[in-house]
C-alpha positions in Angstrom: -9.1 19.7 -1.2 -8.6 16.1 -2.3 -12.4 15.6 -2.6 -12.4 18.4 -5.2 -10.2 16.2 -7.4 -11.6 12.7 -6.9 -14.9 11.4 -5.6 -15.3 8.7 -3.0 -16.6 6.1 -5.5 -13.5 6.7 -7.7 -11.2 6.4 -4.7 -12.9 3.2 -3.6 -12.5 1.9 -7.2 -8.8 2.7 -7.1 -8.5 0.9 -3.8 -10.3 -2.2 -5.2 -8.3 -2.2 -8.4 -5.0 -2.0 -6.4 -6.0 -4.9 -4.2 -6.9 -7.0 -7.2 -3.7 -6.0 -9.0 -1.7 -6.8 -6.0 -3.3 -10.3 -5.6 -2.6 -11.1 -9.3 1.0 -9.8 -9.1 1.5 -11.8 -5.8 0.3 -15.1 -7.3 2.4 -14.6 -10.5 5.5 -13.5 -8.6 5.2 -16.4 -6.1 4.9 -18.9 -8.9 7.7 -17.4 -10.9 10.0 -17.2 -7.9 9.2 -20.8 -6.7 10.0 -22.0 -10.3 13.4 -20.3 -10.1 14.0 -21.8 -6.7 13.6 -18.5 -4.8 10.4 -19.4 -3.0 11.3 -17.5 0.1 11.6 -14.3 -1.9 8.2 -15.1 -3.3 6.7 -15.4 0.1 8.3 -12.1 1.0 6.8 -10.5 -2.1 3.4 -11.7 -1.0 3.9 -10.5 2.5 5.0 -7.0 1.2 1.9 -6.8 -1.0 -0.3 -7.9 1.9 1.3 -5.3 4.2 0.6 -2.7 1.5 -3.1 -3.7 1.5 -3.3 -3.6 5.3 -1.5 -0.3 5.4 -3.9 1.2 3.0 -6.9 0.0 5.1 -5.2 1.5 8.2 -4.8 4.8 6.4 -8.5 4.8 5.4 -9.5 4.1 9.0 -7.2 6.8 10.4 -8.5 9.4 8.0 -12.1 8.5 8.8 -11.5 8.5 12.5 -9.7 11.9 12.4 -12.4 13.4 10.1 -15.2 12.2 12.4 -13.4 13.6 15.5 -13.5 17.2 14.2 -9.9 18.1 15.0 -9.1 21.7 14.3 -5.7 20.7 12.9 -6.1 17.2 11.5 -2.7 17.2 9.9 -0.9 16.6 13.2 -2.7 13.4 14.3 -2.7 12.1 10.7 1.1 12.7 10.5 1.7 11.0 13.9 -0.4 7.9 12.8 1.5 7.8 9.5 4.9 8.1 11.2 4.0 5.3 13.7 2.8 3.0 10.9 5.9 3.6 8.8 8.2 3.1 11.7 6.7 -0.3 12.5 6.8 -1.4 8.8 10.4 -0.2 8.5 11.4 -2.2 11.7 9.6 -5.3 10.4 11.3 -5.0 6.9 14.8 -4.5 8.4 14.2 -7.4 10.8 13.3 -9.6 7.9 16.3 -8.5 6.0 18.6 -9.3 8.9 17.0 -12.7 9.6 16.5 -13.9 6.0 17.7 -11.5 3.3 15.6 -12.9 0.4 12.5 -12.7 2.5 13.1 -9.1 3.6 14.0 -8.1 0.1 10.9 -9.7 -1.3 8.8 -7.8 1.3 10.4 -4.5 0.4 9.8 -5.1 -3.3 6.2 -6.2 -2.6 5.6 -3.0 -0.7 7.1 -0.9 -3.5 5.1 -2.7 -6.2 1.9 -2.1 -4.1 2.7 1.6 -3.8 3.3 1.9 -7.6 0.1 0.0 -8.4 -1.9 2.3 -6.0 -0.4 5.5 -7.4 -1.1 4.3 -11.0 -4.7 3.5 -10.2 -5.1 6.7 -8.3 -3.6 8.7 -11.2 -5.9 7.0 -13.6 -8.9 7.9 -11.5 -7.8 11.5 -11.1 -6.8 12.1 -14.7 -9.8 10.2 -16.0 -12.2 12.6 -14.3 -11.4 15.4 -16.7 -11.0 17.8 -13.8 -7.2 18.0 -13.8 -5.5 19.3 -16.9 
């Protein structure tokens, strides 16, 4: 279904653009937050962006592994992997919020920025194909 909308090279390009965008945002955000004496929040921002990149790679690996295994109902194992990943990330973010609020908040904002950047790049790839009206 998804392959009908976007090709693998377009998806790979969206991943690459999101990683580059996240790196640029991380550097700019870190510098800006250090200059405003909120360096710990800047570190959290970079951690959140990095977690987003790692999470995206884990999603790719999970989808590839499930597709290669030939599951009759691939939605169940994919949902379980996604739930486990989100539970771990949520626990880490809450732990960081409790231990050092600016660090945890920076991480949450970094993860949010990453997701928005990925969705924007993915939407650009999908709507740029001319297949979706």
